[in-house]
N, CA, C and O atoms as a printed pandas DataFrame, in Angstrom:
     atom_number atom_name residue_name chain_id  residue_number  x_coord  y_coord  z_coord
0              1         N          MET        A               1   66.139  102.382   49.783
1              2        CA          MET        A               1   66.486  103.297   50.858
2              3         C          MET        A               1   67.658  102.714   51.647
3              4         O          MET        A               1   67.608  101.554   52.055
4              5         N          PRO        A               2   68.703  103.498   51.864
5              6        CA          PRO        A               2   69.874  102.959   52.574
6              7         C          PRO        A               2   69.555  102.619   54.027
7              8         O          PRO        A               2   68.759  103.292   54.681
8              9         N          LYS        A               3   70.181  101.582   54.502
9             10        CA          LYS        A               3   70.017  101.190   55.899
10            11         C          LYS        A               3   70.998  101.968   56.770
11            12         O          LYS        A               3   72.097  102.325   56.345
12            13         N          ASN        A               4   70.565  102.215   57.994
13            14        CA          ASN        A               4   71.377  102.948   58.966
14            15         C          ASN        A               4   72.210  101.987   59.801
15            16         O          ASN        A               4   71.758  100.896   60.147
16            17         N          PHE        A               5   73.431  102.402   60.120
17            18        CA          PHE        A               5   74.288  101.586   60.972
18            19         C          PHE        A               5   75.035  102.454   61.963
19            20         O          PHE        A               5   75.206  103.658   61.772
20            21         N          TYR        A               6   75.469  101.809   63.017
21            22        CA          TYR        A               6   76.318  102.435   64.024
22            23         C          TYR        A               6   77.415  101.433   64.358
23            24         O          TYR        A               6   77.174  100.226   64.364
24            25         N          ILE        A               7   78.624  101.930   64.638
25            26        CA          ILE        A               7   79.737  101.051   64.993
26            27         C          ILE        A               7   80.166  101.345   66.423
27            28         O          ILE        A               7   80.438  102.491   66.781
28            29         N          ALA        A               8   80.222  100.302   67.229
29            30        CA          ALA        A               8   80.688  100.402   68.616
30            31         C          ALA        A               8   82.030   99.690   68.730
31            32         O          ALA        A               8   82.206   98.576   68.235
32            33         N          SER        A               9   82.963  100.349   69.384
33            34        CA          SER        A               9   84.259   99.750   69.657
34            35         C          SER        A               9   84.997  100.660   70.626
35            36         O          SER        A               9   84.417  101.590   71.186
36            37         N          SER        A              10   86.269  100.386   70.816
37            38        CA          SER        A              10   87.062  101.198   71.740
38            39         C          SER        A              10   87.967  102.146   70.959
39            40         O          SER        A              10   88.196  101.961   69.764
40            41         N          PHE        A              11   88.475  103.160   71.650
41            42        CA          PHE        A              11   89.390  104.112   71.018
42            43         C          PHE        A              11   90.610  103.403   70.437
43            44         O          PHE        A              11   91.183  103.879   69.457
44            45         N          GLN        A              12   91.019  102.276   71.020
45            46        CA          GLN        A              12   92.195  101.571   70.495
46            47         C          GLN        A              12   91.939  101.010   69.098
47            48         O          GLN        A              12   92.888  100.686   68.383
48            49         N          ASN        A              13   90.678  100.891   68.701
49            50        CA          ASN        A              13   90.321  100.357   67.381
50            51         C          ASN        A              13   89.887  101.450   66.407
51            52         O          ASN        A              13   89.241  101.153   65.402
52            53         N          ILE        A              14   90.223  102.687   66.679
53            54        CA          ILE        A              14   89.679  103.811   65.909
54            55         C          ILE        A              14   89.968  103.697   64.412
55            56         O          ILE        A              14   89.112  104.045   63.599
56            57         N          ASP        A              15   91.144  103.220   64.036
57            58        CA          ASP        A              15   91.465  103.088   62.612
58            59         C          ASP        A              15   90.601  102.026   61.945
59            60         O          ASP        A              15   90.176  102.194   60.802
60            61         N          VAL        A              16   90.346  100.946   62.648
61            62        CA          VAL        A              16   89.495   99.885   62.106
62            63         C          VAL        A              16   88.049  100.369   61.999
63            64         O          VAL        A              16   87.366  100.090   61.013
64            65         N          VAL        A              17   87.590  101.091   63.011
65            66        CA          VAL        A              17   86.235  101.646   62.976
66            67         C          VAL        A              17   86.084  102.532   61.742
67            68         O          VAL        A              17   85.090  102.433   61.023
68            69         N          ARG        A              18   87.052  103.382   61.501
69            70        CA          ARG        A              18   86.992  104.278   60.339
70            71         C          ARG        A              18   87.026  103.496   59.024
71            72         O          ARG        A              18   86.331  103.847   58.071
72            73         N          TYR        A              19   87.827  102.448   58.977
73            74        CA          TYR        A              19   87.890  101.621   57.767
74            75         C          TYR        A              19   86.534  100.969   57.496
75            76         O          TYR        A              19   86.016  101.057   56.383
76            77         N          VAL        A              20   85.959  100.319   58.502
77            78        CA          VAL        A              20   84.668   99.644   58.329
78            79         C          VAL        A              20   83.597  100.670   57.976
79            80         O          VAL        A              20   82.786  100.435   57.080
80            81         N          ARG        A              21   83.587  101.806   58.673
81            82        CA          ARG        A              21   82.636  102.888   58.373
82            83         C          ARG        A              21   82.720  103.283   56.902
83            84         O          ARG        A              21   81.706  103.343   56.207
84            85         N          ASP        A              22   83.934  103.551   56.436
85            86        CA          ASP        A              22   84.121  104.001   55.054
86            87         C          ASP        A              22   83.655  102.946   54.054
87            88         O          ASP        A              22   83.031  103.272   53.044
88            89         N          GLN        A              23   83.957  101.689   54.338
89            90        CA          GLN        A              23   83.543  100.616   53.427
90            91         C          GLN        A              23   82.022  100.470   53.373
91            92         O          GLN        A              23   81.464  100.212   52.306
92            93         N          LEU        A              24   81.352  100.630   54.503
93            94        CA          LEU        A              24   79.887  100.539   54.515
94            95         C          LEU        A              24   79.258  101.753   53.825
95            96         O          LEU        A              24   78.252  101.620   53.129
96            97         N          ILE        A              25   79.842  102.918   54.015
97            98        CA          ILE        A              25   79.328  104.119   53.342
98            99         C          ILE        A              25   79.466  103.980   51.830
99           100         O          ILE        A              25   78.562  104.358   51.085
100          101         N          ILE        A              26   80.595  103.437   51.375
101          102        CA          ILE        A              26   80.800  103.205   49.942
102          103         C          ILE        A              26   79.699  102.307   49.387
103          104         O          ILE        A              26   79.299  102.444   48.231
104          105         N          LYS        A              27   79.214  101.390   50.218
105          106        CA          LYS        A              27   78.165  100.456   49.795
106          107         C          LYS        A              27   76.761  101.024   50.044
107          108         O          LYS        A              27   75.775  100.287   50.043
108          109         N          ASP        A              28   76.687  102.338   50.256
109          110        CA          ASP        A              28   75.430  103.081   50.378
110          111         C          ASP        A              28   74.671  102.876   51.681
111          112         O          ASP        A              28   73.455  103.068   51.719
112          113         N          PHE        A              29   75.360  102.493   52.742
113          114        CA          PHE        A              29   74.739  102.480   54.062
114          115         C          PHE        A              29   74.939  103.863   54.685
115          116         O          PHE        A              29   75.850  104.599   54.305
116          117         N          HIS        A              30   74.084  104.205   55.637
117          118        CA          HIS        A              30   74.137  105.521   56.285
118          119         C          HIS        A              30   74.612  105.377   57.727
119          120         O          HIS        A              30   74.027  104.624   58.505
120          121         N          HIS        A              31   75.662  106.094   58.078
121          122        CA          HIS        A              31   76.238  106.058   59.427
122          123         C          HIS        A              31   75.466  107.037   60.314
123          124         O          HIS        A              31   75.372  108.220   59.986
124          125         N          THR        A              32   74.919  106.566   61.422
125          126        CA          THR        A              32   74.077  107.412   62.260
126          127         C          THR        A              32   74.854  108.380   63.138
127          128         O          THR        A              32   74.319  109.415   63.537
128          129         N          TYR        A              33   76.109  108.060   63.446
129          130        CA          TYR        A              33   76.922  108.955   64.286
130          131         C          TYR        A              33   78.365  108.476   64.248
131          132         O          TYR        A              33   78.639  107.281   64.350
132          133         N          ASP        A              34   79.275  109.419   64.102
133          134        CA          ASP        A              34   80.692  109.079   64.021
134          135         C          ASP        A              34   81.413  109.549   65.282
135          136         O          ASP        A              34   81.882  110.684   65.358
136          137         N          TRP        A              35   81.492  108.665   66.259
137          138        CA          TRP        A              35   82.144  109.003   67.524
138          139         C          TRP        A              35   83.663  109.145   67.369
139          140         O          TRP        A              35   84.329  109.657   68.269
140          141         N          THR        A              36   84.208  108.700   66.248
141          142        CA          THR        A              36   85.655  108.814   66.065
142          143         C          THR        A              36   86.093  110.261   65.877
143          144         O          THR        A              36   87.285  110.561   65.935
144          145         N          GLN        A              37   85.138  111.156   65.652
145          146        CA          GLN        A              37   85.457  112.582   65.519
146          147         C          GLN        A              37   85.619  113.251   66.882
147          148         O          GLN        A              37   86.102  114.380   66.964
148          149         N          ASN        A              38   85.221  112.561   67.950
149          150        CA          ASN        A              38   85.316  113.103   69.310
150          151         C          ASN        A              38   86.706  112.858   69.890
151          152         O          ASN        A              38   87.381  111.890   69.539
152          153         N          SER        A              39   87.112  113.740   70.770
153          154        CA          SER        A              39   88.255  113.434   71.622
154          155         C          SER        A              39   87.676  112.884   72.924
155          156         O          SER        A              39   86.464  112.939   73.133
156          157         N          ARG        A              40   88.504  112.371   73.772
157          158        CA          ARG        A              40   88.004  111.860   75.046
158          159         C          ARG        A              40   87.360  112.997   75.833
159          160         O          ARG        A              40   87.884  114.110   75.881
160          161         N          ALA        A              41   86.228  112.702   76.441
161          162        CA          ALA        A              41   85.495  113.721   77.196
162          163         C          ALA        A              41   86.336  114.223   78.366
163          164         O          ALA        A              41   86.986  113.443   79.063
164          165         N          ALA        A              42   86.309  115.537   78.568
165          166        CA          ALA        A              42   87.100  116.152   79.628
166          167         C          ALA        A              42   86.290  116.419   80.888
167          168         O          ALA        A              42   86.853  116.691   81.949
168          169         N          ASN        A              43   84.953  116.340   80.770
169          170        CA          ASN        A              43   84.119  116.622   81.934
170          171         C          ASN        A              43   82.786  115.877   81.818
171          172         O          ASN        A              43   82.497  115.259   80.793
172          173         N          LEU        A              44   81.998  115.943   82.857
173          174        CA          LEU        A              44   80.735  115.197   82.895
174          175         C          LEU        A              44   79.722  115.711   81.875
175          176         O          LEU        A              44   78.936  114.927   81.344
176          177         N          GLU        A              45   79.726  117.003   81.596
177          178        CA          GLU        A              45   78.797  117.549   80.606
178          179         C          GLU        A              45   79.091  116.989   79.216
179          180         O          GLU        A              45   78.174  116.646   78.470
180          181         N          GLU        A              46   80.361  116.902   78.881
181          182        CA          GLU        A              46   80.737  116.315   77.592
182          183         C          GLU        A              46   80.348  114.845   77.541
183          184         O          GLU        A              46   79.839  114.370   76.525
184          185         N          LEU        A              47   80.586  114.122   78.633
185          186        CA          LEU        A              47   80.187  112.715   78.682
186          187         C          LEU        A              47   78.696  112.569   78.431
187          188         O          LEU        A              47   78.274  111.691   77.678
188          189         N          GLN        A              48   77.893  113.426   79.057
189          190        CA          GLN        A              48   76.441  113.362   78.893
190          191         C          GLN        A              48   76.040  113.667   77.444
191          192         O          GLN        A              48   75.192  112.978   76.876
192          193         N          ARG        A              49   76.641  114.685   76.857
193          194        CA          ARG        A              49   76.324  115.051   75.473
194          195         C          ARG        A              49   76.671  113.907   74.521
195          196         O          ARG        A              49   75.870  113.538   73.662
196          197         N          ILE        A              50   77.853  113.360   74.680
197          198        CA          ILE        A              50   78.282  112.250   73.829
198          199         C          ILE        A              50   77.409  111.021   74.064
199          200         O          ILE        A              50   77.004  110.346   73.118
200          201         N          GLY        A              51   77.123  110.736   75.338
201          202        CA          GLY        A              51   76.273  109.589   75.659
202          203         C          GLY        A              51   74.902  109.686   75.029
203          204         O          GLY        A              51   74.387  108.698   74.506
204          205         N          ASN        A              52   74.301  110.869   75.072
205          206        CA          ASN        A              52   72.987  111.064   74.444
206          207         C          ASN        A              52   73.059  110.876   72.933
207          208         O          ASN        A              52   72.179  110.254   72.337
208          209         N          ALA        A              53   74.107  111.412   72.316
209          210        CA          ALA        A              53   74.270  111.277   70.864
210          211         C          ALA        A              53   74.461  109.810   70.467
211          212         O          ALA        A              53   73.883  109.348   69.483
212          213         N          GLU        A              54   75.268  109.088   71.233
213          214        CA          GLU        A              54   75.522  107.683   70.912
214          215         C          GLU        A              54   74.283  106.825   71.156
215          216         O          GLU        A              54   73.990  105.925   70.369
216          217         N          LYS        A              55   73.563  107.091   72.226
217          218        CA          LYS        A              55   72.321  106.345   72.501
218          219         C          LYS        A              55   71.331  106.535   71.357
219          220         O          LYS        A              55   70.752  105.568   70.860
220          221         N          GLN        A              56   71.141  107.785   70.942
221          222        CA          GLN        A              56   70.224  108.063   69.848
222          223         C          GLN        A              56   70.696  107.392   68.551
223          224         O          GLN        A              56   69.883  106.860   67.795
224          225         N          ALA        A              57   71.999  107.419   68.297
225          226        CA          ALA        A              57   72.547  106.818   67.078
226          227         C          ALA        A              57   72.294  105.316   67.041
227          228         O          ALA        A              57   71.964  104.768   65.989
228          229         N          VAL        A              58   72.445  104.648   68.179
229          230        CA          VAL        A              58   72.163  103.208   68.233
230          231         C          VAL        A              58   70.681  102.970   67.964
231          232         O          VAL        A              58   70.329  102.074   67.197
232          233         N          GLN        A              59   69.815  103.756   68.579
233          234        CA          GLN        A              59   68.370  103.570   68.417
234          235         C          GLN        A              59   67.909  103.845   66.980
235          236         O          GLN        A              59   66.911  103.279   66.536
236          237         N          LEU        A              60   68.621  104.703   66.258
237          238        CA          LEU        A              60   68.275  105.001   64.870
238          239         C          LEU        A              60   68.825  103.972   63.877
239          240         O          LEU        A              60   68.439  103.956   62.708
240          241         N          ALA        A              61   69.714  103.132   64.351
241          242        CA          ALA        A              61   70.381  102.174   63.463
242          243         C          ALA        A              61   69.484  100.983   63.130
243          244         O          ALA        A              61   68.711  100.508   63.962
244          245         N          ASP        A              62   69.612  100.521   61.896
245          246        CA          ASP        A              62   68.982   99.258   61.501
246          247         C          ASP        A              62   69.842   98.084   61.953
247          248         O          ASP        A              62   69.343   96.985   62.193
248          249         N          PHE        A              63   71.142   98.337   62.064
249          250        CA          PHE        A              63   72.039   97.319   62.608
250          251         C          PHE        A              63   73.220   97.991   63.290
251          252         O          PHE        A              63   73.621   99.105   62.954
252          253         N          LEU        A              64   73.760   97.266   64.262
253          254        CA          LEU        A              64   74.917   97.707   65.032
254          255         C          LEU        A              64   76.086   96.786   64.703
255          256         O          LEU        A              64   75.926   95.568   64.618
256          257         N          VAL        A              65   77.254   97.378   64.523
257          258        CA          VAL        A              65   78.480   96.614   64.350
258          259         C          VAL        A              65   79.303   96.825   65.615
259          260         O          VAL        A              65   79.587   97.963   65.991
260          261         N          VAL        A              66   79.684   95.742   66.268
261          262        CA          VAL        A              66   80.545   95.817   67.446
262          263         C          VAL        A              66   81.869   95.167   67.085
263          264         O          VAL        A              66   81.921   93.997   66.708
264          265         N          LEU        A              67   82.931   95.936   67.205
265          266        CA          LEU        A              67   84.272   95.437   66.899
266          267         C          LEU        A              67   84.997   95.152   68.201
267          268         O          LEU        A              67   85.284   96.064   68.976
268          269         N          LEU        A              68   85.289   93.886   68.436
269          270        CA          LEU        A              68   86.042   93.497   69.619
270          271         C          LEU        A              68   87.531   93.622   69.336
271          272         O          LEU        A              68   87.937   93.441   68.188
272          273         N          PRO        A              69   88.356   93.921   70.320
273          274        CA          PRO        A              69   87.990   94.161   71.719
274          275         C          PRO        A              69   87.276   95.500   71.865
275          276         O          PRO        A              69   87.582   96.470   71.173
276          277         N          ALA        A              70   86.328   95.522   72.775
277          278        CA          ALA        A              70   85.519   96.717   73.002
278          279         C          ALA        A              70   85.382   96.954   74.497
279          280         O          ALA        A              70   85.458   96.020   75.295
280          281         N          GLY        A              71   85.181   98.192   74.863
281          282        CA          GLY        A              71   85.094   98.556   76.269
282          283         C          GLY        A              71   83.680   98.584   76.794
283          284         O          GLY        A              71   82.749   98.102   76.149
284          285         N          LYS        A              72   83.531   99.156   77.976
285          286        CA          LYS        A              72   82.235   99.175   78.652
286          287         C          LYS        A              72   81.197   99.968   77.880
287          288         O          LYS        A              72   80.036   99.563   77.828
288          289         N          GLY        A              73   81.583  101.094   77.274
289          290        CA          GLY        A              73   80.622  101.879   76.500
290          291         C          GLY        A              73   80.049  101.088   75.336
291          292         O          GLY        A              73   78.850  101.150   75.066
292          293         N          SER        A              74   80.902  100.348   74.653
293          294        CA          SER        A              74   80.454   99.526   73.529
294          295         C          SER        A              74   79.484   98.449   73.982
295          296         O          SER        A              74   78.527   98.126   73.279
296          297         N          HIS        A              75   79.736   97.902   75.150
297          298        CA          HIS        A              75   78.847   96.862   75.653
298          299         C          HIS        A              75   77.512   97.447   76.114
299          300         O          HIS        A              75   76.486   96.769   76.062
300          301         N          ILE        A              76   77.520   98.679   76.557
301          302        CA          ILE        A              76   76.253   99.349   76.866
302          303         C          ILE        A              76   75.486   99.592   75.564
303          304         O          ILE        A              76   74.274   99.380   75.515
304          305         N          GLU        A              77   76.169  100.030   74.525
305          306        CA          GLU        A              77   75.525  100.205   73.217
306          307         C          GLU        A              77   74.992   98.870   72.696
307          308         O          GLU        A              77   73.919   98.811   72.095
308          309         N          PHE        A              78   75.739   97.819   72.929
309          310        CA          PHE        A              78   75.295   96.460   72.587
310          311         C          PHE        A              78   73.975   96.171   73.298
311          312         O          PHE        A              78   73.043   95.646   72.690
312          313         N          GLY        A              79   73.895   96.511   74.581
313          314        CA          GLY        A              79   72.675   96.300   75.363
314          315         C          GLY        A              79   71.507   97.129   74.860
315          316         O          GLY        A              79   70.372   96.652   74.841
316          317         N          ILE        A              80   71.767   98.362   74.453
317          318        CA          ILE        A              80   70.709   99.206   73.888
318          319         C          ILE        A              80   70.161   98.553   72.626
319          320         O          ILE        A              80   68.948   98.504   72.423
320          321         N          ALA        A              81   71.056   98.052   71.779
321          322        CA          ALA        A              81   70.622   97.382   70.548
322          323         C          ALA        A              81   69.810   96.126   70.866
323          324         O          ALA        A              81   68.781   95.879   70.238
324          325         N          LEU        A              82   70.265   95.334   71.836
325          326        CA          LEU        A              82   69.505   94.147   72.220
326          327         C          LEU        A              82   68.107   94.524   72.688
327          328         O          LEU        A              82   67.124   93.902   72.285
328          329         N          ALA        A              83   68.019   95.536   73.532
329          330        CA          ALA        A              83   66.727   95.953   74.090
330          331         C          ALA        A              83   65.787   96.496   73.024
331          332         O          ALA        A              83   64.567   96.450   73.184
332          333         N          ASN        A              84   66.355   97.013   71.929
333          334        CA          ASN        A              84   65.542   97.570   70.850
334          335         C          ASN        A              84   65.392   96.618   69.663
335          336         O          ASN        A              84   64.922   97.024   68.600
336          337         N          ASP        A              85   65.788   95.356   69.836
337          338        CA          ASP        A              85   65.700   94.343   68.770
338          339         C          ASP        A              85   66.401   94.766   67.484
339          340         O          ASP        A              85   65.903   94.522   66.384
340          341         N          ILE        A              86   67.541   95.390   67.631
341          342        CA          ILE        A              86   68.351   95.811   66.494
342          343         C          ILE        A              86   69.349   94.700   66.194
343          344         O          ILE        A              86   69.975   94.157   67.104
344          345         N          LYS        A              87   69.491   94.369   64.933
345          346        CA          LYS        A              87   70.439   93.338   64.526
346          347         C          LYS        A              87   71.850   93.780   64.892
347          348         O          LYS        A              87   72.214   94.945   64.725
348          349         N          ILE        A              88   72.638   92.835   65.393
349          350        CA          ILE        A              88   74.012   93.124   65.816
350          351         C          ILE        A              88   74.980   92.213   65.065
351          352         O          ILE        A              88   74.809   90.994   65.029
352          353         N          TYR        A              89   75.995   92.828   64.471
353          354        CA          TYR        A              89   77.109   92.087   63.893
354          355         C          TYR        A              89   78.262   92.229   64.877
355          356         O          TYR        A              89   78.782   93.325   65.092
356          357         N          LEU        A              90   78.648   91.126   65.460
357          358        CA          LEU        A              90   79.701   91.116   66.474
358          359         C          LEU        A              90   80.962   90.541   65.848
359          360         O          LEU        A              90   81.027   89.352   65.535
360          361         N          TYR        A              91   81.963   91.396   65.668
361          362        CA          TYR        A              91   83.211   90.984   65.038
362          363         C          TYR        A              91   84.266   90.658   66.086
363          364         O          TYR        A              91   84.502   91.422   67.022
364          365         N          SER        A              92   84.891   89.506   65.899
365          366        CA          SER        A              92   86.019   89.113   66.731
366          367         C          SER        A              92   87.190   88.773   65.813
367          368         O          SER        A              92   87.011   88.086   64.807
368          369         N          PRO        A              93   88.382   89.248   66.152
369          370        CA          PRO        A              93   89.529   88.945   65.312
370          371         C          PRO        A              93   90.009   87.500   65.448
371          372         O          PRO        A              93   90.852   87.043   64.676
372          373         N          ASN        A              94   89.462   86.784   66.440
373          374        CA          ASN        A              94   89.901   85.395   66.662
374          375         C          ASN        A              94   88.758   84.573   67.254
375          376         O          ASN        A              94   87.666   85.086   67.502
376          377         N          GLU        A              95   89.028   83.307   67.471
377          378        CA          GLU        A              95   88.015   82.358   67.948
378          379         C          GLU        A              95   87.739   82.458   69.451
379          380         O          GLU        A              95   86.919   81.700   69.969
380          381         N          ASP        A              96   88.407   83.380   70.166
381          382        CA          ASP        A              96   88.181   83.535   71.609
382          383         C          ASP        A              96   86.710   83.766   71.943
383          384         O          ASP        A              96   86.263   83.452   73.046
384          385         N          ILE        A              97   85.981   84.300   71.013
385          386        CA          ILE        A              97   84.570   84.594   71.250
386          387         C          ILE        A              97   83.760   83.326   71.546
387          388         O          ILE        A              97   82.675   83.397   72.123
388          389         N          TYR        A              98   84.289   82.180   71.150
389          390        CA          TYR        A              98   83.630   80.897   71.427
390          391         C          TYR        A              98   84.187   80.219   72.677
391          392         O          TYR        A              98   83.677   79.178   73.091
392          393         N          ASP        A              99   85.206   80.782   73.268
393          394        CA          ASP        A              99   85.836   80.221   74.465
394          395         C          ASP        A              99   85.024   80.631   75.689
395          396         O          ASP        A              99   84.774   81.818   75.896
396          397         N          MET        A             100   84.618   79.675   76.486
397          398        CA          MET        A             100   83.765   79.935   77.641
398          399         C          MET        A             100   84.410   80.885   78.649
399          400         O          MET        A             100   83.698   81.517   79.430
400          401         N          ASP        A             101   85.722   81.001   78.652
401          402        CA          ASP        A             101   86.400   81.914   79.573
402          403         C          ASP        A             101   86.351   83.375   79.094
403          404         O          ASP        A             101   86.605   84.288   79.881
404          405         N          PHE        A             102   86.028   83.602   77.820
405          406        CA          PHE        A             102   86.068   84.947   77.263
406          407         C          PHE        A             102   84.730   85.447   76.727
407          408         O          PHE        A             102   84.548   86.654   76.569
408          409         N          THR        A             103   83.811   84.564   76.451
409          410        CA          THR        A             103   82.572   84.952   75.796
410          411         C          THR        A             103   81.550   85.486   76.787
411          412         O          THR        A             103   81.783   85.472   77.996
412          413         N          SER        A             104   80.436   85.951   76.283
413          414        CA          SER        A             104   79.337   86.452   77.104
414          415         C          SER        A             104   78.048   85.755   76.695
415          416         O          SER        A             104   77.872   85.404   75.529
416          417         N          THR        A             105   77.175   85.561   77.623
417          418        CA          THR        A             105   75.858   84.986   77.346
418          419         C          THR        A             105   75.176   85.748   76.210
419          420         O          THR        A             105   74.592   85.144   75.310
420          421         N          PHE        A             106   75.256   87.058   76.260
421          422        CA          PHE        A             106   74.523   87.897   75.319
422          423         C          PHE        A             106   75.091   87.875   73.909
423          424         O          PHE        A             106   74.413   88.281   72.965
424          425         N          TYR        A             107   76.310   87.413   73.753
425          426        CA          TYR        A             107   76.900   87.297   72.418
426          427         C          TYR        A             107   76.202   86.225   71.586
427          428         O          TYR        A             107   76.355   86.192   70.366
428          429         N          HIS        A             108   75.447   85.360   72.227
429          430        CA          HIS        A             108   74.913   84.182   71.543
430          431         C          HIS        A             108   73.393   84.204   71.421
431          432         O          HIS        A             108   72.763   83.154   71.295
432          433         N          LEU        A             109   72.808   85.390   71.458
433          434        CA          LEU        A             109   71.370   85.535   71.272
434          435         C          LEU        A             109   71.035   85.559   69.782
435          436         O          LEU        A             109   71.917   85.740   68.944
436          437         N          ASP        A             110   69.763   85.376   69.461
437          438        CA          ASP        A             110   69.335   85.214   68.067
438          439         C          ASP        A             110   69.658   86.399   67.160
439          440         O          ASP        A             110   69.981   86.195   65.990
440          441         N          ASN        A             111   69.579   87.635   67.665
441          442        CA          ASN        A             111   69.824   88.765   66.774
442          443         C          ASN        A             111   71.295   89.194   66.731
443          444         O          ASN        A             111   71.626   90.248   66.187
444          445         N          VAL        A             112   72.172   88.368   67.310
445          446        CA          VAL        A             112   73.608   88.635   67.282
446          447         C          VAL        A             112   74.259   87.684   66.274
447          448         O          VAL        A             112   74.130   86.464   66.372
448          449         N          HIS        A             113   74.950   88.264   65.320
449          450        CA          HIS        A             113   75.616   87.495   64.266
450          451         C          HIS        A             113   77.119   87.641   64.451
451          452         O          HIS        A             113   77.684   88.709   64.219
452          453         N          ILE        A             114   77.754   86.564   64.869
453          454        CA          ILE        A             114   79.188   86.575   65.135
454          455         C          ILE        A             114   79.949   86.384   63.832
455          456         O          ILE        A             114   79.640   85.500   63.033
456          457         N          ILE        A             115   80.954   87.236   63.638
457          458        CA          ILE        A             115   81.801   87.141   62.461
458          459         C          ILE        A             115   83.249   87.127   62.925
459          460         O          ILE        A             115   83.706   88.042   63.609
460          461         N          VAL        A             116   83.961   86.077   62.544
461          462        CA          VAL        A             116   85.387   85.949   62.824
462          463         C          VAL        A             116   86.085   85.915   61.473
463          464         O          VAL        A             116   85.685   85.177   60.573
464          465         N          GLY        A             117   87.123   86.714   61.341
465          466        CA          GLY        A             117   87.850   86.748   60.071
466          467         C          GLY        A             117   88.513   88.084   59.887
467          468         O          GLY        A             117   88.926   88.731   60.849
468          469         N          THR        A             118   88.613   88.496   58.626
469          470        CA          THR        A             118   89.224   89.785   58.310
470          471         C          THR        A             118   88.159   90.879   58.326
471          472         O          THR        A             118   86.960   90.599   58.323
472          473         N          TYR        A             119   88.611   92.105   58.344
473          474        CA          TYR        A             119   87.669   93.231   58.288
474          475         C          TYR        A             119   86.949   93.255   56.945
475          476         O          TYR        A             119   85.783   93.642   56.868
476          477         N          GLU        A             120   87.633   92.846   55.902
477          478        CA          GLU        A             120   87.013   92.778   54.582
478          479         C          GLU        A             120   85.889   91.753   54.576
479          480         O          GLU        A             120   84.834   91.987   53.988
480          481         N          GLN        A             121   86.114   90.607   55.235
481          482        CA          GLN        A             121   85.069   89.589   55.328
482          483         C          GLN        A             121   83.882   90.103   56.141
483          484         O          GLN        A             121   82.732   89.811   55.812
484          485         N          LEU        A             122   84.152   90.859   57.191
485          486        CA          LEU        A             122   83.081   91.458   57.987
486          487         C          LEU        A             122   82.201   92.342   57.109
487          488         O          LEU        A             122   80.979   92.188   57.098
488          489         N          VAL        A             123   82.814   93.265   56.376
489          490        CA          VAL        A             123   82.058   94.183   55.529
490          491         C          VAL        A             123   81.260   93.419   54.482
491          492         O          VAL        A             123   80.095   93.731   54.235
492          493         N          GLU        A             124   81.882   92.420   53.869
493          494        CA          GLU        A             124   81.194   91.649   52.832
494          495         C          GLU        A             124   80.003   90.881   53.410
495          496         O          GLU        A             124   78.945   90.830   52.782
496          497         N          LYS        A             125   80.157   90.287   54.589
497          498        CA          LYS        A             125   79.038   89.557   55.209
498          499         C          LYS        A             125   77.898   90.491   55.573
499          500         O          LYS        A             125   76.729   90.140   55.409
500          501         N          ILE        A             126   78.227   91.678   56.065
501          502        CA          ILE        A             126   77.179   92.661   56.365
502          503         C          ILE        A             126   76.464   93.043   55.073
503          504         O          ILE        A             126   75.235   93.037   55.009
504          505         N          PHE        A             127   77.232   93.370   54.060
505          506        CA          PHE        A             127   76.654   93.788   52.780
506          507         C          PHE        A             127   75.718   92.712   52.224
507          508         O          PHE        A             127   74.602   93.011   51.800
508          509         N          MET        A             128   76.174   91.479   52.228
509          510        CA          MET        A             128   75.351   90.390   51.679
510          511         C          MET        A             128   74.101   90.139   52.517
511          512         O          MET        A             128   73.053   89.795   51.971
512          513         N          SER        A             129   74.196   90.304   53.813
513          514        CA          SER        A             129   73.047   90.069   54.709
514          515         C          SER        A             129   72.030   91.197   54.640
515          516         O          SER        A             129   70.843   90.973   54.876
516          517         N          GLU        A             130   72.474   92.395   54.322
517          518        CA          GLU        A             130   71.591   93.572   54.362
518          519         C          GLU        A             130   71.029   93.966   52.989
519          520         O          GLU        A             130   70.343   94.981   52.870
520          521         N          LEU        A             131   71.314   93.171   51.962
521          522        CA          LEU        A             131   70.764   93.472   50.621
522          523         C          LEU        A             131   69.261   93.465   50.638
523          524         O          LEU        A             131   68.631   93.696   49.607
């Protein structure tokens, strides 16, 4: 049975989110919600609708992928995953994630798996870990 995943990141990373999504789908994982199909919310009702969809998508996921740099929404999704004991793959394009001036306490909890490298390495590590 395919595992469910959700990807959290910022709009500035939309192309990378789509790339990682496509690579995981090719490997038979199921994407719980594709926020990249949304445009920026124009009003509070849209924000609420999107927020509910994203919250549910995180809760349905077997694992969450967070692509840094990420904004406040992604970090809230990170918190939802932590609270629900969902495995988190935290991708950083560089070693700043280990720098005390840039890192977060929550990045270093047991169910958070930090991956630094290329996007291809990220996908491969997820695939190998989720077999």
